[in-house]
C-alpha positions in Angstrom: 35.2 -6.7 -50.5 33.6 -3.6 -52.0 30.1 -4.7 -50.7 31.5 -5.2 -47.2 33.2 -1.8 -47.2 29.8 -0.2 -47.7 28.0 -2.4 -45.2 25.7 -0.3 -43.0 27.0 -2.2 -39.9 30.3 -0.4 -40.4 28.6 2.9 -39.7 27.4 1.9 -36.3 29.2 3.8 -33.5 31.2 1.9 -30.8 29.9 1.7 -27.3 32.8 3.8 -25.8 32.2 6.4 -28.5 28.6 6.8 -27.4 29.7 7.0 -23.7 31.9 10.0 -24.5 29.1 12.1 -26.0 27.8 15.0 -24.1 24.3 13.8 -24.7 24.8 10.9 -22.3 27.1 12.7 -19.9 24.4 13.5 -17.4 23.0 10.0 -17.5 26.5 8.6 -16.7 26.7 11.0 -13.7 23.2 10.3 -12.5 22.7 6.6 -13.3 26.2 5.3 -13.3 28.5 4.3 -16.2 27.8 0.6 -16.1 24.0 1.2 -16.4 24.4 3.5 -19.3 26.9 1.1 -21.0 24.3 -1.7 -20.8 21.6 0.6 -22.3 24.0 1.5 -25.1 24.7 -2.2 -25.9 20.9 -2.9 -25.9 20.3 0.1 -28.2 23.0 -1.0 -30.6 21.6 -4.5 -30.7 18.2 -3.1 -31.6 19.6 -1.0 -34.4 21.5 -4.0 -35.8 18.3 -6.0 -35.7 16.5 -3.3 -37.6 19.3 -3.1 -40.2 19.1 -6.9 -40.7 15.4 -6.9 -41.2 15.4 -3.9 -43.4 13.0 -2.0 -41.2 15.1 1.2 -41.3 14.3 3.6 -44.1 17.3 4.5 -46.2 20.8 3.2 -45.9 21.7 5.3 -42.8 24.9 6.9 -41.8 26.9 7.2 -38.6 25.1 10.3 -37.4 21.6 8.8 -38.1 22.5 5.6 -36.3 24.0 7.5 -33.4 20.7 9.5 -33.0 18.8 6.2 -33.0 21.0 4.8 -30.3 20.7 7.9 -28.2 17.0 7.9 -28.5 16.8 4.3 -27.3 19.2 5.0 -24.4 17.0 7.9 -23.2 13.9 5.7 -23.4 15.6 3.0 -21.4 16.8 5.5 -18.8 13.2 6.8 -18.5 11.8 3.3 -18.2 14.4 2.4 -15.6 13.4 5.4 -13.5 9.7 4.5 -13.7 10.6 1.1 -12.2 12.1 2.6 -9.1 10.0 3.0 -6.0 8.6 6.5 -6.0 5.6 8.7 -5.2 2.4 8.3 -7.1 -1.1 9.9 -6.8 -3.8 7.4 -5.8 -6.9 8.5 -7.7 -8.4 5.0 -7.8 -10.9 5.8 -5.0 -9.5 2.9 -2.9 -8.1 4.7 0.1 -6.2 1.6 1.4 -4.8 0.4 -1.9 -2.4 -2.5 -1.3 -0.6 -2.0 -4.6 -0.1 1.7 -3.9 1.1 1.4 -0.3 -2.1 1.3 1.7 -2.3 4.1 4.4 -0.6 7.3 3.5 1.5 8.6 6.4 0.6 11.8 8.2 3.0 14.8 8.0 4.3 14.2 11.5 5.1 10.6 10.7 7.0 11.6 7.6 9.0 14.1 9.6 9.7 11.5 12.3 11.1 9.1 9.7 13.5 11.8 8.5 14.6 12.5 12.1 15.1 8.8 12.9 17.1 8.2 9.7 20.1 9.6 11.6 21.2 8.3 15.0 18.3 7.9 17.4 17.4 6.5 20.8 16.2 3.2 19.3 17.2 0.9 22.1 18.6 3.2 24.8 17.2 5.1 27.7 18.1 8.8 27.5 17.9 9.2 31.3 20.0 6.3 32.5 22.0 5.6 29.3 21.1 2.0 29.7 20.0 -0.3 26.9 16.2 -0.9 26.5 14.1 -3.1 24.3 13.0 -1.9 20.9 9.6 -0.2 21.1 9.6 0.6 24.8 8.8 4.2 23.8 5.3 3.2 22.7 4.2 1.3 25.8 2.6 4.2 27.6 0.7 5.3 24.5 -0.7 1.8 23.9 -1.9 1.6 27.5 -3.6 5.0 27.3 -5.2 4.3 24.0 -6.3 0.7 24.5 -5.9 -0.3 28.2 -3.5 -3.1 27.2 -1.0 -4.2 29.8 1.8 -4.5 27.3 2.5 -4.4 23.5 4.8 -5.8 20.9 5.1 -4.6 17.3 6.5 -6.7 14.5 6.8 -6.2 10.7 3.3 -7.2 9.7 0.1 -8.9 11.0 1.0 -12.3 9.3 4.2 -12.3 11.3 2.2 -11.4 14.4 0.0 -14.4 13.9 2.9 -16.8 13.2 4.7 -15.5 16.3 1.7 -15.9 18.6 1.0 -19.4 17.4 4.6 -20.5 17.5 5.4 -19.0 20.9 2.2 -19.9 22.7 0.7 -22.9 20.9 3.4 -25.0 19.2 2.6 -28.7 19.4 -0.9 -28.0 20.9 -4.3 -27.4 19.4 -5.8 -24.1 18.6 -9.6 -24.0 18.0 -10.9 -21.8 15.2 -14.2 -21.5 13.3 -14.1 -23.0 9.8 -15.5 -19.8 8.5 -12.5 -17.8 9.7 -9.8 -19.8 7.9 -9.0 -16.7 5.8 -6.6 -16.2 2.8 -4.9 -12.8 2.8 -3.0 -11.1 -0.1 -0.5 -13.1 -2.1 -2.3 -16.4 -1.6 -1.1 -16.5 2.0 -3.5 -18.8 3.9 -4.1 -19.1 7.6 -3.8 -23.0 7.6 -0.3 -22.5 6.1 0.6 -20.3 9.0 -0.5 -23.0 11.4 1.8 -25.5 9.6 4.8 -23.2 9.9 4.1 -22.4 13.5 3.8 -26.0 14.6 0.4 -25.4 16.2 -2.3 -27.9 15.5 -5.4 -26.5 13.7 -8.7 -27.7 15.1 -11.6 -26.5 13.0 -15.1 -26.3 14.4 -18.5 -25.4 13.0 -19.3 -24.8 9.3 -18.4 -22.1 6.8 -21.4 -19.9 7.6 -22.4 -20.9 11.2 -20.4 -21.8 14.3 -21.9 -21.9 17.8 -20.3 -21.6 21.2 -21.0 -25.3 22.1 -18.9 -26.2 19.0 -15.9 -24.6 20.6 -16.6 -26.2 24.0 -16.9 -29.7 22.6 -13.6 -29.4 20.9 -11.6 -28.5 24.0 -9.3 -31.2 25.2 -6.2 -31.8 27.3 -4.0 -30.7 24.3 -5.9 -27.5 23.7 -3.8 -24.3 24.1 -6.0 -21.5 22.8 -9.2 -20.3 21.1 -8.5 -18.1 18.1 -11.0 -15.7 16.6 -10.1 -14.1 13.2 -12.1 -11.2 11.9 -12.8 -11.6 8.2 -11.6 -8.2 7.2 -11.3 -8.9 3.5 -14.7 -10.6 2.9 -18.2 -10.8 4.4 -20.6 -13.7 4.8 -24.2 -12.5 4.6 -27.5 -14.3 5.1 -27.7 -17.4 7.3 -24.5 -16.8 9.2 -23.4 -16.7 12.8 -20.3 -16.9 14.9 -19.6 -16.2 18.6 -18.2 -12.8 19.5 -15.0 -12.3 21.5 -17.1 -11.5 24.6 -18.5 -15.0 24.4 -15.2 -16.8 23.5 -13.0 -15.2 26.2 -15.0 -16.5 29.2 -15.1 -20.0 27.7 -11.4 -20.0 27.1 -10.7 -18.7 30.7 -13.1 -21.3 32.1 -10.7 -24.0 30.8 -7.5 -22.2 31.3 -6.9 -21.4 27.7 -5.7 -18.2 26.0 -8.2 -16.2 23.9 -6.5 -14.7 20.8 -8.4 -12.2 18.7 -7.1 -11.1 15.3 -9.1 -8.0 14.5 -7.3 -7.5 11.1 -7.6 -3.8 10.2 -6.1 -2.5 13.5 -8.9 0.0 14.3 -8.5 2.5 17.1 -11.6 4.5 16.1 -15.2 3.2 15.5 -15.8 3.2 11.7 -19.5 4.0 12.1 -18.4 7.6 12.6 -17.5 7.6 8.9 -20.7 6.0 7.7 -19.2 2.6 7.4 -20.1 -0.8 9.0 -18.6 -1.5 12.3 -15.1 -2.9 12.5 -13.6 -4.3 15.8 -11.2 -2.1 17.7 -8.3 -3.0 19.9 -10.1 -1.4 22.8 -13.3 -3.3 22.3 -11.5 -6.6 22.0 -9.4 -6.2 25.1 -12.4 -5.0 27.1 -14.3 -8.1 25.9 -11.6 -10.3 27.6 -9.2 -11.2 24.9 -5.8 -12.1 26.3 -4.0 -11.2 23.1 -5.2 -8.9 20.2 -3.6 -8.8 16.8 -4.0 -6.1 14.1 -2.3 -4.2 11.2 -0.8 -0.8 11.5 -1.2 0.3 7.8 -4.9 -0.2 7.4 -7.6 1.6 9.4 -5.1 2.6 12.1 -3.5 4.9 9.4 0.1 4.2 10.1 3.0 2.3 8.6 3.0 -1.4 7.8 3.5 -3.4 10.9 1.8 -6.1 13.0 0.6 -5.1 16.5 0.2 -7.5 19.4 -1.5 -6.1 22.6 -2.6 -7.9 25.7 -1.5 -9.5 29.0 2.0 -8.6 30.0 3.0 -12.3 30.7 2.0 -13.3 27.1 3.8 -10.3 25.5 7.0 -11.2 27.5 6.9 -14.7 26.1 6.4 -13.4 22.6 9.2 -10.9 23.0 11.6 -13.6 24.2 10.9 -15.9 21.3 13.6 -16.2 18.6 11.1 -15.2 15.9 10.5 -11.9 17.6 14.0 -10.7 16.5 13.4 -12.0 13.0 10.1 -10.1 12.7 11.0 -6.9 14.6 10.4 -3.5 13.0 13.1 -1.1 12.0 13.7 2.3 13.4 11.9 4.1 10.6 8.7 2.1 11.0 8.9 2.7 14.8 9.3 6.4 14.3 6.3 6.6 11.9 4.1 4.5 14.2 5.1 6.6 17.2 4.0 9.8 15.4 0.8 8.2 14.3 -0.1 7.1 17.8 0.7 10.5 19.1 -2.0 12.0 16.9 -4.5 9.6 18.6 -3.3 10.5 22.1 -3.7 14.2 21.3 -7.2 13.6 19.9 -6.2 14.9 16.5 -6.2 11.6 14.5 -9.2 12.4 12.4 -7.7 15.7 11.3 -4.1 14.7 11.0 -4.1 11.1 9.6 -4.8 11.1 5.9 -6.6 7.8 6.0 -9.2 9.0 8.5 -9.5 12.5 6.9 -10.2 10.9 3.5 -12.8 8.6 5.1 -14.4 11.6 6.8 -14.5 13.9 3.8 -18.0 14.9 2.8 -19.3 14.5 -0.7 -19.9 18.2 -0.9 -16.2 18.9 -0.2 -15.1 16.3 -2.7 -17.3 17.8 -5.4 -15.9 21.2 -4.6 -12.4 20.0 -5.1 -13.2 18.2 -8.3 -14.8 21.3 -9.7 -11.8 23.4 -8.7 -9.5 21.0 -10.6 -11.7 21.1 -13.6 -11.7 24.9 -13.6 -7.9 25.0 -13.2 -7.3 22.8 -16.3 -8.5 25.8 -18.4 -11.8 25.2 -20.0 -10.7 27.4 -23.0 -8.9 24.3 -24.3 -12.4 22.8 -25.0 -12.8 25.6 -27.7 -9.4 24.9 -29.2 -10.2 21.4 -30.5 -8.8 19.8 -27.4 -9.2 16.0 -27.6 -9.3 15.5 -23.9 -12.8 15.9 -22.4 -13.3 16.2 -18.6 -16.6 16.0 -16.6 -17.3 16.1 -12.9 -19.5 13.3 -11.6 -20.6 11.3 -8.5 -19.7 7.7 -7.9 -19.0 5.2 -5.1 -15.5 4.3 -3.7 -14.6 1.1 -1.8 -12.3 1.5 1.2 -10.1 -1.5 0.1 -6.9 -2.8 1.6 -8.5 -5.8 3.4 -10.8 -3.5 5.4 -14.6 -3.0 5.7 -15.4 -5.6 3.0 -18.1 -4.6 0.5 -18.4 -1.1 2.0 -18.3 2.0 -0.2 -18.5 5.7 0.3 -20.0 8.3 -2.0 -17.3 10.2 -4.0 -16.6 12.8 -6.6 -14.8 11.8 -9.8 -13.3 13.4 -12.9 -14.5 11.5 -15.9 -11.9 11.6 -18.7 -12.3 10.6 -22.3 -10.0 11.3 -25.2 -10.9 11.5 -28.9 -7.6 10.0 -30.0 -7.0 7.4 -27.3 -8.7 4.5 -25.7 -9.3 4.4 -22.0 -6.4 2.0 -21.5 -4.1 4.3 -23.5 -5.2 7.4 -21.6 -4.8 5.5 -18.3 -1.3 4.5 -19.2 -0.4 8.0 -20.1 -1.6 9.2 -16.7 0.5 6.5 -15.0 3.6 7.5 -16.9 3.1 11.2 -16.2 5.0 13.4 -13.7 3.8 12.6 -11.1 2.2 9.2 -12.0 -1.6 9.3 -11.5 -3.5 6.1 -11.0 -7.2 6.1 -11.8 -9.7 3.4 -12.6 -11.6 2.6 -15.8 -15.3 2.1 -15.9 -17.3 1.6 -19.1 -14.4 2.9 -21.3 -14.1 6.1 -19.2 -11.1 6.9 -17.0 -12.2 8.0 -13.5 -10.0 10.0 -11.2 -11.6 9.5 -7.8 -10.9 12.2 -5.2 -12.0 9.9 -2.3 -8.4 8.6 -2.2 -6.6 11.8 -3.1 -5.1 14.0 -0.4 -6.0 17.7 -1.1 -2.4 18.6 -1.5 -2.3 16.5 -4.7 -5.2 18.4 -6.4 -2.9 20.9 -8.0 -0.6 18.1 -9.3 -3.5 16.3 -10.9 -4.6 19.6 -12.6 -1.0 20.1 -13.9 -0.9 16.6 -15.4 -4.3 17.1 -17.1 -3.2 20.5 -18.4 -0.1 18.8 -19.9 -2.2 16.2 -21.6 -4.7 18.7 -22.9 -2.1 21.2 -24.1 -0.2 18.5 -26.0 -3.3 17.7 -28.0 -4.4 21.2 -28.9 -4.2 21.9 -32.7 -2.5 25.3 -32.6 -2.3 27.4 -35.7 1.0 27.5 -37.5 3.2 30.5 -37.3 3.2 32.8 -40.3 6.0 32.0 -42.8 
């Protein structure tokens, strides 16, 4: 009995006792009582385990155990906050980084999302007051920019592909080159989309070479369409050949078939202007005779995630009337962001206003100037105060990424970071857990912060994060006793 009365477990505070403390009051208000209660329970379980294993120094008392619980609760709260969707700085160099949200939206698109978050004219005509179909506001812009008769926008390009195959080709054959049976992110493969759509896949040619006669020989009474898919996330080099859209479209029309062209990255501008290999544009594909053109909105177009279908009005009407169109339709916030993005193209200001295009267009000289300015701002005097963080400005290459312009890279400026007390992995993690989180890349045990993917407005934030890291490591003299 005497031994039990002095058991350290008896000194552990109760859950409700912790919840009444002022130290967790703000967490209860900000994160909710039930969340904090769960963190307290987890913290108490951790302390019990440490008591059982003898890993705590000293016998401990109620105040000491309470401090341990509060420390754990704060850590859990911080970890929970880090798991929420939030803004980060993409300093990987990959402009269209899938894990970091691909194309950053322009200021006008961000503002449009805020406006549309309230009531908006999503499916109503302001003049007549009558109901309209979703996305009618964009039709004129699509026609002006691409020459398309009509357009339909869904939630992503995989959905656009599935909708097109299901609505136009279910139960019938679709001819495609074997070298274009792509796999996109998340192990999502084009043959699987065919299975889901009910269309019959008819492969022709070989992985590296397919000729126009291969398509013609495959055409039969059950053929519905010829599908061309641009390999936007890989590139076959060497002994390779495949017919262009301008060759496939006349063949399809000769036999009364639809020519469907999936251009992938959704370009509205020629990428050669940025020193990159050419990528197909909506305008080029439609001009080449494609009846239906598919592309993404969040890649080289520079807008929000969506799937875009442009082409003949009769085909778009059939797609819009299909049951899957409602399942795949975009929400008002995406529509608002896409509208603002297209408006920049209509006004001829896309390269200046859309972050994706301005980052692609940035010169190496400008990037180096920005990198040097960040380095200067971090306060070089820290280097003379035994600072463990070392920063150098350098030149490298950055891939575009995001399933666009495969294998292509642009010259870039980087900040090379090393730390006398941390590995590259540890320093990289510290940057990711900073405020704001900064994502870089590691090369040869050096952390690189690549400005090719950083919008200029974030330069000051990077400098602030680096100053925090540098200042925390400086060995400052102790104050006189």
